C-alpha positions, 0 to 999 in steps of 0.5 A, a space after each residue: 456478510 460474514 461467515 464464521 466457518 473455521 473462523 473465516 469471515 468471507 465477504 460478498 461484494 454487494 455494491 459496485 459500479 461500472 460495466 460488470 462482465 457477464 458470468 463465465 468459467 474458464 477465465 483467468 485473472 491476475 492482480 496488479 496492485 489493487 486492480 484485478 485484471 480478468 481475461 477470457 472464459 466462456 458462457 454462451 461463447 468465448 469472451 474476448 474482452 479485458 475486464 478490470 476491477 478496482 478493489 479499492 473503489 469497487 468499480 469495474 471498467 473496460 480499458 481501451 485496449 489496442 495493438 495485436 488484440 488476441 481472440 477470446 480464449 478459455 482455459 489459457 495460461 495467464 501470468 503477470 510480471 510487473 505491469 505486463 501480462 502474458 497469455 499463452 494457449 487456451 481454447 479459441 473455439 470448440 475443439 480448436 486450441 491455440 499455442 499463440 503467445 501474447 503480451 499486454 503492457 497494462 500501463 498502456 493497455 497495449 497488446 502485442 503478439 510475440 514469437 519466441 524462438 523454438 527450443 534447440 532440443 525439441 519442438 515448441 509447445 503444441 496447441 493446448 488448454 487447461 495447462 499451468 503457466 507459472 512465473 518465477 524470476 524472468 522465466 515462465 514454466 509451462 506444464 501439461 494440458 490437453 491437446 486435440 489429436 484430431 485435425 477436425 475440430 468437431 471430432 475431439 480426440 483428447 490427449 493429456 500432456 505432461 511435457 514441461 517447458 521453460 520460457 525466458 523473458 526479456 526485461 520489460 517487454 518481449 521474450 527470448 524463447 522456449 527451452 526444454 529443461 533436463 529434469 531429474 526424478 519422475 515427471 508428474 503424470 499427464 493432466 489438465 485443469 490442475 494448478 501450479 504455484 511457485 513458493 520460496 521460503 524466505 529463510 532457506 531453500 530454493 524456489 519450488 513449484 507445486 502441482 496439485 490435482 487435475 484431470 486425466 480421465 479421472 480426477 487427481 489429488 496428488 501433490 508434486 514438487 519441482 526444485 527449480 534450481 536443481 530441476 528435480 521432481 519429487 512427491 513430498 510427504 504431507 500431513 493432515 487430510 488431503 483434499 478430495 481429487 479435483 480439477 478446475 479448482 484454484 490455488 493461490 499462495 499467500 504467505 507460506 500457505 497455498 489456498 485451494 478452493 472449489 473445483 469438480 470433485 467425485 460425487 461419492 465420498 469414495 475417492 477417485 472416479 474411474 470413468 470419465 463420465 462418472 458422477 461428479 459435482 462442484 464443491 465449495 470446499 476450502 483448505 490450505 497447504 502449509 508449504 513450510 511443513 507440507 501439512 494440509 489444513 481443512 477450512 471448509 469441508 466438502 459436505 458443509 452446506 451453507 444455506 445462509 449465503 455466508 460462504 461462496 457457493 460450490 463452483 469450478 472454473 472460477 478465478 481466484 486472485 490474491 491482493 496482498 493477504 486478501 483472496 478474491 474469487 469471482 464467477 465460475 460454474 456451479 454445476 450442470 443442469 441436464 434438464 437445461 443441457 447447459 452449465 449455470 455460472 455464478 455471478 458473485 464476487 467474494 473476498 476473504 482476509 486470510 490474516 490480520 492487517 499489518 500495522 499502518 505507518 505512523 500517524 502524520 500531522 497535517 494541521 494543528 490548531 489550539 484544540 484540534 488535529 488533522 491527521 493522516 497515515 498511509 493506507 493499508 491495502 485491503 482493509 475495512 477501516 482504522 481504529 485511532 486511539 490517543 492518550 494525553 500527556 501533561 501540557 508542555 510549556 513553550 521552549 525557546 530555541 533557534 528557528 525551526 520547523 514546528 511544521 515543515 511544509 514538504 514540497 517535492 520538485 524534481 531537479 529538472 524543473 516541473 513539479 506537482 504539489 500538496 498542501 497541508 499545515 502542521 505544527 511543531 514542538 520542542 521534541 524530536 520530529 520526523 519528516 512526513 509527506 502529506 497529501 491532503 490540501 491545506 484548507 487555509 492556504 490551498 492556492 494551486 496554480 493552474 499548471 500544477 497537479 496536486 498529488 494526494 498520496 503520501 508516503 513517508 517511511 523514516 522516523 526522526 528526532 531532531 537535535 541541534 549540532 555545532 556547525 562544520 568548518 565549511 558552513 557559513 555561520 549566521 546569527 540566530 539570536 532570539 529565535 523562539 519557535 511556536 511548535 505544536 507538533 511532537 512526534 516520537 516515531 514519524 515516518 520520514 525525518 524532517 529537520 527543524 531548527 527551533 522549538 516553542 509552542 504553536 502549530 500549523 505548517 506545511 509539507 509538500 512535494 514538488 515534482 520536477 518532471 516536466 508535464 508529469 501527472 500524478 493521480 490525486 486521491 481528491 478531486 483537484 488535478 491538473 497537469 504539471 507543465 512548468 517549473 512552479 509548484 505548490 506545497 503541502 502543509 504539515 506540522 513538525 516539532 523540533 528540539 533545541 539541544 546539543 548533539 555529540 556534546 556540542 553546545 548550541 550557540 547563537 551563531 549556529 546555523 545547523 540543525 540535525 534531526 535524529 531518527 530514533 525508533 520507539 517501540 509501539 505499545 502492544 495493546 490490541 483492541 478488537 472492534 466489532 465487524 461494523 465499520 463507521 464511515 464517519 468519524 465520530 458522533 457529536 452527541 454526549 460531548 463533555 466540554 469541561 470548562 477547566 483542564 482536568 488534572 493529568 496523572 503522569 502514570 495515566 497511560 490509558 488509551 482512548 478511542 477517537 473512533 473507527 474511520 473508513 479512510 486514512 484521514 481524521 480530524 480530531 477535536 474530541 475523544 471518547 471517555 471510557 465508562 468508570 468500570 473500564 478505567 483501569 483497563 490498559 488495553 481491550 482484550 482480543 475479541 472484545 467488542 468496540 463500545 457503542 460510541 453513542 453511549 459514551 461521553 466525549 472530551 475536548 482537546 486542550 491547547 498547548 497539550 501533547 497527545 500521543 496517537 496510534 492507529 490500527 487497521 481492521 479487516 475481516 480477521 479483526 484488528 491488526 497491530 498498532 502503529 508506532 506512536 506519534 506525539 503532537 502538541 496543540 497550538 498555543 495562540 500568538 505565534 505565526 502560521 507557516 508560510 504557504 504556496 511555496 514555488 521553486 523555479 529552476 534557472 541555469 545556475 541557481 534556483 529561485 525559492 518563493 513563498 507567501 506569508 502565513 495566512 495567520 501571522 498573529 501580528 507583524 512578521 519580523 523576518 523569514 528564515 530558509 534552511 537547506 539540508 546539507 551533507 554532513 559527517 553526522 549523516 554518514 554515522 547516522 543516515 536518519 539524521 539530517 543537518 540544516 544550514 540557514 541560507 536566508 534570513 530577511 523580510 522578503 518572501 523569496 530568496 536565491 539558492 546558488 549553485 555553490 549552496 546546492 552543491 553541498 545539499 544532501 539528497 534525502 532518500 527516505 522516499 523519492 530522492 529529494 533536496 529538502 528546504 525549510 521556511 518559517 516566519 517570525 513575529 513578536 513572539 518568535 518563530 512559528 512552524 515551518 514549511 518543508 519542501 522536498 525538491 524531487 531529483 531525477 538522479 538518472 539525469 543529474 547523477 548523484 549529488 
């Protein structure tokens, strides 16, 4: 569902799985990456369970917690520091409040009751509820709340607080103690059920804490600012219409905005209520404060009725959590039914995308064939789909060169010996190419040992172009005669710089990571998983392209065994396409396919981008693209707000062999289509070259490592030899850290080789993602070298020290 109020597009989550928590109010929530973690609250009793909602899989679950499990509480303090959560105070039963402090290590779901030292200049915080508890750096800031002056919990004598405490945390786990900071300026008036957030401008200024609203016999809408560095309180002047006085609302910082939603507001429009028992109501109003300009902007007014169920209904005591630029709201009470003598709680979960999504990483090539690509890009958090586009260049003829990786297979092994791995083929071309980590298993050569876990989550950030450099004096030179690469991978701005040594015209290669941490387990995004327990691993196949040329004026000679890869950024095109809000879960429709018998002429000035389709996930198999209607052929980019065409009515064009295609991808969320990624170029294969070696294994010995692989699944003839390369340290790397230099360490017919300690001592440790030593392996047949398999051997730098 979407709502158009103020240009907003709220979505109600309608389909989810797992044990859904009962509706409630007074609960609290935080986010750890994509997980919403909810604790406490009340509705027919105070809840004591810890509930977790996965925003990616739309699944609720109840973790098996252990340790000093706290009692249920409501209106408590709840903050997240990395993967630990702190809970302070709250109501544990009617009229009885707490000042206990608990810590949850969410990585182990382990609770621990902690006892901070009392402040040296006063008493520790008294039991309370409705306070604010805010984290900045290694300190939590506690302000205000409501205490019970009566020792009899059944005889509640409320006392509103405006005391201010600082809680110093120990790194990772535990706390030091409370302190009472000495502040300047006028302290905010006593209150409870207010909100407090911390914001620090990126460019200038010190961190500030902002307190808004709350209850003190009447509801408030005043804004207070605390400069955390100078500990000075002030009342900032604001512009715009200040929201109505309220309590039990939520405030969340996303970017430079503080979003305020819901709460209890006066029934009349006249402003504050003077008596505690005055008429009030829940509101669904929504506004934000620009924290840089202190201007209030109203998004949904208090009087705006939503009878279409396209906006979250009025509520108070709900929870709101920011996951990236997406705001989630869950449950809360929507009012009070005097006839029933109880409150009614909402059961719904909503989210709002507050900004367009960021640009995805560059498109990565997993596999190339003569007429298709298997592509991947890094996931963008909290998006609903991805728009993939391409345009074609003129066919690129094969280029002779030294053996390199048209498609490197990257595997990552740690320097300790265990590993996990991915497998996916790629290709290479006579153009610069970057290193990429691919996490989808190769469909052809996906042999995974039982003791290896397949890691299916890619991450690669560097971009690169490769060039061939003259060898340094200390590097042994080897003959690289008659090496012609089969490269089908061309990439202009790939995420990680992967070196290759040749260029030619085919595709299919591997990139994988071998993790060398014994018994390390990795969460795969596919169904294959097993625990890593030995020094063997598998690899991911990926395609890479290479460039045979000279660097720094050095002419490439047959004896050269070094290859450098230069990372060069190319600005992505700025065209935006605005699809409709629907997102297809599939890839494309096979109807209306146009299969031309001959390759249509490609004009060099033709820079049109064609839609491949809208994809729900971050992978795509591309064999066709949509042709635009004749009347739109001269449009270089769709205008913002334009609807995505009905793909069912468009014809499709097949991909051609030996052709370079440029790709870009943009993420889609409720705000529309975000900026496109940098552009990647890949080349479809030319038949006849060997595929990339597969099933790479690395076994660590005392003074060397043993590198082995299996022949390509598609040798396209007899394999004449294999070449293995190692990325080495170079003065060129000091001048350009994005440039890798490779030395050939093996050439022969055997499918294994020994890498000596002397060779490893000269290895370059690549930090483009996790620290790793990079290898490449490629096969040669009668036509030349095919794409390479690149292996990243993960290094435990803490254990081994920097190499």
